[in-house]
C-alpha positions as CSV (number, residue, x, y, z in Angstrom):
1,M,-0.5,18.8,-24.0
2,P,-2.5,19.8,-20.8
3,P,-0.9,21.3,-18.1
4,V,0.7,19.4,-15.4
5,R,-1.5,19.3,-12.3
6,P,0.7,20.4,-9.2
7,R,0.9,17.9,-6.5
8,L,0.7,18.2,-2.8
9,L,1.9,15.4,-0.3
10,L,1.8,15.1,3.4
11,L,4.4,13.1,4.8
12,N,5.1,12.0,8.4
13,K,8.8,12.2,8.5
14,P,10.5,9.8,10.8
15,F,13.0,10.6,13.3
16,Q,16.7,10.7,12.2
17,V,15.4,11.3,8.5
18,L,17.0,14.3,6.6
19,T,14.8,16.8,4.7
20,Q,16.4,16.1,1.5
21,F,16.3,13.5,-1.1
22,T,20.0,12.5,-1.1
23,D,22.8,12.2,1.3
24,D,26.4,11.4,0.6
25,Q,26.8,10.2,4.4
26,G,24.2,7.3,4.0
27,R,21.9,8.8,6.2
28,K,18.0,8.0,5.6
29,T,16.4,10.7,3.3
30,L,13.0,11.7,2.1
31,G,14.2,9.4,-1.1
32,D,13.5,6.6,1.2
33,F,10.0,7.0,1.7
34,V,8.5,9.2,-1.2
35,K,9.3,7.8,-4.6
36,V,7.1,10.6,-6.5
37,P,9.4,12.5,-9.2
38,G,9.1,16.5,-9.1
39,V,8.0,17.0,-5.7
40,Y,10.1,19.3,-3.2
41,P,10.0,19.8,0.5
42,A,8.1,23.1,1.5
43,G,10.2,23.7,4.5
44,R,12.4,21.8,6.6
45,L,12.2,19.8,9.8
46,D,15.3,18.8,11.5
47,Y,17.0,15.4,11.3
48,D,16.1,14.8,14.9
49,S,12.5,16.0,14.6
50,E,9.4,14.0,13.6
51,G,6.2,14.8,12.1
52,L,4.5,16.8,9.1
53,L,6.4,17.7,6.4
54,L,4.6,19.2,3.3
55,L,5.9,18.4,-0.2
56,T,5.1,20.2,-3.5
57,S,5.6,20.3,-7.3
58,D,4.6,23.9,-7.1
59,G,7.0,26.5,-6.5
60,R,4.8,29.3,-5.6
61,L,3.0,27.2,-3.1
62,Q,6.6,25.9,-1.6
63,A,7.4,29.5,-1.1
64,R,4.3,30.5,0.6
65,I,4.6,27.7,2.9
66,S,8.3,28.1,3.6
67,N,8.7,31.7,3.6
68,P,8.6,33.2,7.0
69,R,6.7,36.3,5.9
70,H,3.8,34.5,5.0
71,K,3.8,33.3,8.7
72,Q,2.2,30.0,8.3
73,P,1.3,28.6,11.8
74,K,3.1,25.4,12.8
75,T,2.1,23.5,15.9
76,Y,4.3,21.1,17.5
77,L,3.9,18.4,20.4
78,V,7.0,18.8,22.3
79,Q,8.3,16.7,25.2
80,V,10.3,18.6,27.6
81,E,12.5,18.0,30.5
82,G,11.1,19.3,33.7
83,T,7.9,20.4,35.0
84,P,6.7,23.5,33.1
85,S,5.4,26.5,35.3
86,Q,2.8,28.9,34.5
87,E,6.0,31.5,34.2
88,Q,7.6,29.5,31.8
89,L,4.4,29.2,29.6
90,Q,3.9,32.9,29.8
91,K,7.5,33.7,28.4
92,L,6.9,31.5,25.7
93,R,3.6,33.2,24.8
94,Q,5.3,36.7,25.0
95,G,8.3,35.8,23.0
96,V,11.8,34.7,24.0
97,I,15.1,36.4,23.2
98,L,17.2,34.2,21.2
99,K,21.0,34.7,20.2
100,D,19.5,35.9,17.0
101,G,16.6,38.0,18.3
102,P,13.3,37.9,20.0
103,T,10.8,35.4,18.9
104,L,7.3,36.2,17.9
105,P,4.6,35.3,20.7
106,A,4.1,31.8,20.4
107,E,0.8,29.7,21.5
108,A,2.0,27.4,24.2
109,R,0.1,25.2,26.9
110,A,0.9,22.0,28.8
111,I,-1.0,18.9,27.6
112,D,-1.6,15.2,28.6
113,P,0.8,12.7,27.1
114,P,-0.1,12.5,23.7
115,D,-1.1,9.1,21.9
116,L,1.9,8.7,19.8
117,W,4.0,6.0,17.9
118,E,6.9,4.8,20.0
119,R,10.3,6.5,18.5
120,N,13.1,4.3,17.9
121,P,15.5,4.8,19.5
122,P,13.5,5.7,22.4
123,V,14.0,9.2,24.2
124,R,16.3,9.0,27.2
125,F,14.7,9.2,30.7
126,R,16.4,10.0,33.5
127,K,14.8,9.0,36.8
128,T,15.3,11.9,38.8
129,V,14.3,14.5,36.4
130,P,10.3,14.6,35.3
131,T,9.2,15.1,31.5
132,H,6.0,17.2,30.5
133,W,4.2,17.6,27.2
134,L,3.5,20.9,25.6
135,E,1.7,22.1,22.7
136,L,3.7,25.2,20.9
137,T,2.4,27.1,17.7
138,I,4.7,29.3,16.2
139,C,4.5,31.7,12.9
140,E,8.4,31.8,12.1
141,G,10.6,28.8,11.2
142,R,14.2,29.8,12.4
143,N,16.8,27.2,12.7
144,R,15.9,24.9,15.4
145,Q,13.6,27.5,17.1
146,V,11.2,25.2,19.2
147,R,14.3,23.6,20.8
148,R,15.8,27.0,21.5
149,M,13.0,28.4,22.9
150,T,12.1,25.9,25.3
151,A,15.9,25.8,26.4
152,A,15.7,29.3,26.9
153,V,13.0,29.1,29.5
154,G,14.7,26.3,31.0
155,L,12.7,23.3,29.7
156,P,15.2,21.4,27.2
157,T,13.4,19.7,24.3
158,L,13.7,15.8,24.3
159,R,11.2,14.9,21.5
160,L,9.6,17.4,18.9
161,V,6.7,16.2,16.8
162,R,5.1,18.5,14.2
163,T,1.5,18.0,14.0
164,R,0.0,20.9,11.9
165,I,1.3,23.5,9.2
166,G,-1.3,26.0,8.1
167,P,-4.5,24.1,7.4
168,W,-2.7,20.9,6.9
169,S,-2.6,18.2,9.6
170,L,-0.6,14.8,10.2
171,R,-3.8,13.2,10.5
172,D,-3.4,9.4,11.4
173,L,-0.3,9.0,9.1
174,Q,2.2,6.7,10.8
175,P,6.0,7.4,10.5
176,G,7.0,7.1,7.0
177,E,3.6,7.3,5.6
178,W,2.4,9.9,3.1
179,V,-0.6,10.7,1.3
180,E,-1.7,13.2,-1.7
181,T,-4.2,15.9,-0.7
182,P,-5.9,18.0,-3.0
183,F,-4.3,21.1,-4.2
184,P,-5.6,24.2,-2.6
185,G,-7.1,26.3,-5.2
186,D,-6.6,29.7,-3.5
187,W,-2.9,29.7,-2.9
């Protein structure tokens, strides 16, 4: 019997979907979108975050992607409450102090509003508080790290969309869509 070929899927995880295949509380899960047996998420993406999630059938690749010691860069589009100053961006670039210790330096820059799908439900807006977008790249994967980092510099996150993990990008996938990509031979 020939060896089973490892699989790697790129999924655009929708807002309010759990990064697991089952849930005893009736919430949406990966199983509502991916009907491929034997693949598991390589890392996590919070219930209230959107965007790129990798799923694989290969345990070694799963560990290489999700284990923080491999420092896979992850890029996010972050809609924040407030107007980012150069000082706030510089703090993100230097690393910020969180309750569980300092973060590694991040790549951070203000960007124009990206061309994204509508979120359902939409982000709450307050007429008196402006919002802006950042592109943030980190090499760690602590629990809710990007949200905690932006809050630490006074820019609470309203919307968070992961667009890249290492060499893989979201492409033009819409929420809930996935595509299989060639398995990386050098991993």
